[in-house]
C-alpha positions as CSV (number, residue, x, y, z in Angstrom):
1,X,-64.3,58.7,-44.4
2,X,-67.0,58.4,-41.7
3,X,-68.5,61.4,-40.0
4,X,-68.5,61.7,-36.2
5,X,-71.7,61.4,-34.1
6,X,-72.4,65.0,-33.1
7,X,-75.1,64.1,-30.6
8,X,-72.8,61.7,-28.8
9,X,-69.9,64.2,-28.8
10,X,-72.2,67.0,-27.4
11,X,-73.5,64.6,-24.8
12,X,-70.0,63.8,-23.6
13,X,-69.1,67.5,-23.5
14,X,-72.2,68.3,-21.5
15,X,-71.5,65.5,-19.0
16,X,-67.9,66.7,-18.6
17,X,-69.1,70.2,-17.9
18,X,-71.9,69.1,-15.6
19,X,-69.4,67.0,-13.6
20,X,-67.1,70.1,-13.3
21,X,-69.9,72.3,-12.1
22,X,-71.1,69.6,-9.7
23,X,-67.5,69.2,-8.3
24,X,-67.4,73.0,-8.0
25,X,-70.6,73.0,-6.0
26,X,-69.4,70.2,-3.8
27,X,-66.1,72.0,-3.1
28,X,-68.0,75.1,-2.1
29,X,-70.4,73.2,0.2
30,X,-67.4,71.4,1.8
31,X,-65.6,74.7,2.3
32,X,-62.6,73.4,0.3
33,X,-60.9,76.6,-1.0
34,X,-58.0,74.7,-2.5
35,X,-60.4,72.6,-4.7
36,X,-62.3,75.8,-5.6
37,X,-59.1,77.4,-6.9
38,X,-58.2,74.3,-9.0
39,X,-61.7,74.3,-10.6
40,X,-61.5,78.0,-11.2
41,X,-58.3,77.4,-13.3
42,X,-60.2,74.9,-15.4
43,X,-63.2,77.3,-15.7
44,X,-60.9,80.1,-16.9
45,X,-59.8,77.9,-19.8
46,X,-63.5,76.9,-20.4
47,X,-64.7,80.5,-20.4
48,X,-61.9,81.5,-22.9
49,X,-62.7,78.6,-25.3
50,X,-66.5,79.5,-25.2
51,X,-65.7,83.1,-26.2
52,X,-66.5,84.5,-22.7
53,X,-63.2,86.3,-22.5
54,X,-64.3,88.8,-19.9
55,X,-65.1,86.0,-17.4
56,X,-61.9,84.3,-18.3
57,X,-59.9,87.5,-17.7
58,X,-61.6,88.0,-14.3
59,X,-60.9,84.5,-13.2
60,X,-57.3,84.7,-14.4
61,X,-56.8,88.0,-12.5
62,X,-58.2,86.3,-9.3
63,X,-55.9,83.2,-9.8
64,X,-52.9,85.5,-10.5
65,X,-53.6,87.6,-7.4
66,X,-54.0,84.4,-5.3
67,X,-50.9,82.8,-6.4
68,X,-48.5,85.6,-7.2
69,X,-49.5,89.0,-5.8
70,X,-51.2,88.4,-2.4
71,X,-48.9,87.0,0.3
72,X,-49.5,83.3,0.8
73,X,-49.0,83.7,4.6
74,X,-52.1,85.8,4.9
75,X,-54.5,83.7,2.8
76,X,-57.2,86.3,3.6
77,X,-59.3,85.6,0.5
78,X,-59.1,81.8,0.8
79,X,-60.1,81.9,4.5
80,X,-63.0,84.4,4.0
81,X,-64.7,83.8,0.7
82,X,-66.8,80.9,2.1
83,X,-69.1,81.2,5.1
84,X,-70.6,78.4,7.3
85,X,-73.1,80.1,9.5
86,X,-74.7,76.9,10.8
87,X,-71.6,75.0,11.9
88,X,-72.8,71.8,10.2
89,X,-70.9,69.8,7.6
90,X,-71.4,70.7,3.9
91,X,-73.3,73.9,4.6
92,X,-70.7,76.4,3.3
93,X,-71.8,79.1,1.0
94,X,-70.0,82.0,-0.9
95,X,-69.9,85.2,1.1
96,X,-71.3,87.2,-1.8
97,X,-74.4,84.9,-1.8
98,X,-74.8,85.7,1.9
99,X,-74.6,89.4,1.1
100,X,-77.2,89.1,-1.7
101,X,-79.6,87.3,0.7
102,X,-79.0,90.1,3.2
103,X,-79.7,92.7,0.6
104,X,-82.9,90.9,-0.4
105,X,-84.2,90.7,3.2
106,X,-83.4,94.4,3.8
107,X,-84.9,95.7,0.6
108,X,-87.9,93.4,-0.1
109,X,-89.0,92.0,3.2
110,X,-88.2,94.9,5.6
111,X,-89.0,97.6,3.0
112,X,-85.9,99.7,3.4
113,X,-86.2,100.9,-0.2
114,X,-89.4,102.9,0.5
115,X,-89.9,105.7,2.9
116,X,-87.7,103.9,5.5
117,X,-84.7,104.2,3.2
118,X,-82.7,106.4,5.5
119,X,-79.2,105.4,6.5
120,X,-80.2,105.5,10.2
121,X,-82.9,102.8,9.5
122,X,-80.5,100.7,7.5
123,X,-77.8,100.9,10.2
124,X,-80.5,99.8,12.7
125,X,-82.1,97.0,10.8
126,X,-79.1,95.3,9.0
127,X,-77.5,93.7,12.0
128,X,-81.0,92.4,13.1
129,X,-82.0,90.7,9.9
130,X,-81.1,87.1,10.9
131,X,-82.8,87.5,14.3
132,X,-85.9,88.9,12.6
133,X,-86.0,86.0,10.1
134,X,-85.8,83.5,13.0
135,X,-88.6,85.3,14.8
136,X,-90.8,85.3,11.6
137,X,-90.3,81.5,11.3
């Protein structure tokens, strides 16, 4: 009985997973929420098989809520979890990434975490971040 080629098998598995991640990235860039949901279903299975059961559970909860709990007429999540602030093709990004960038600019660049950390300063500076970034450029 011959043994399998582990290097070849692992290379195939890596290429499969890389293609799935690449397709996921392309779906996000294109703003295709339907494709994102399909890939999330596959990722839930992948997470479970890799022993990452918490990630699998979270993705399954999201899929369950999208398909069974939340009304399909509203589609609030599907319509609002990707943002295209430029209006150009293939420039969509997840809304949580936009929030992380905003947090970065507020905390690190405009020093809201130091003595300027009052709520009044945060309320004043947060809506102006994008304009201040453009001015800095």
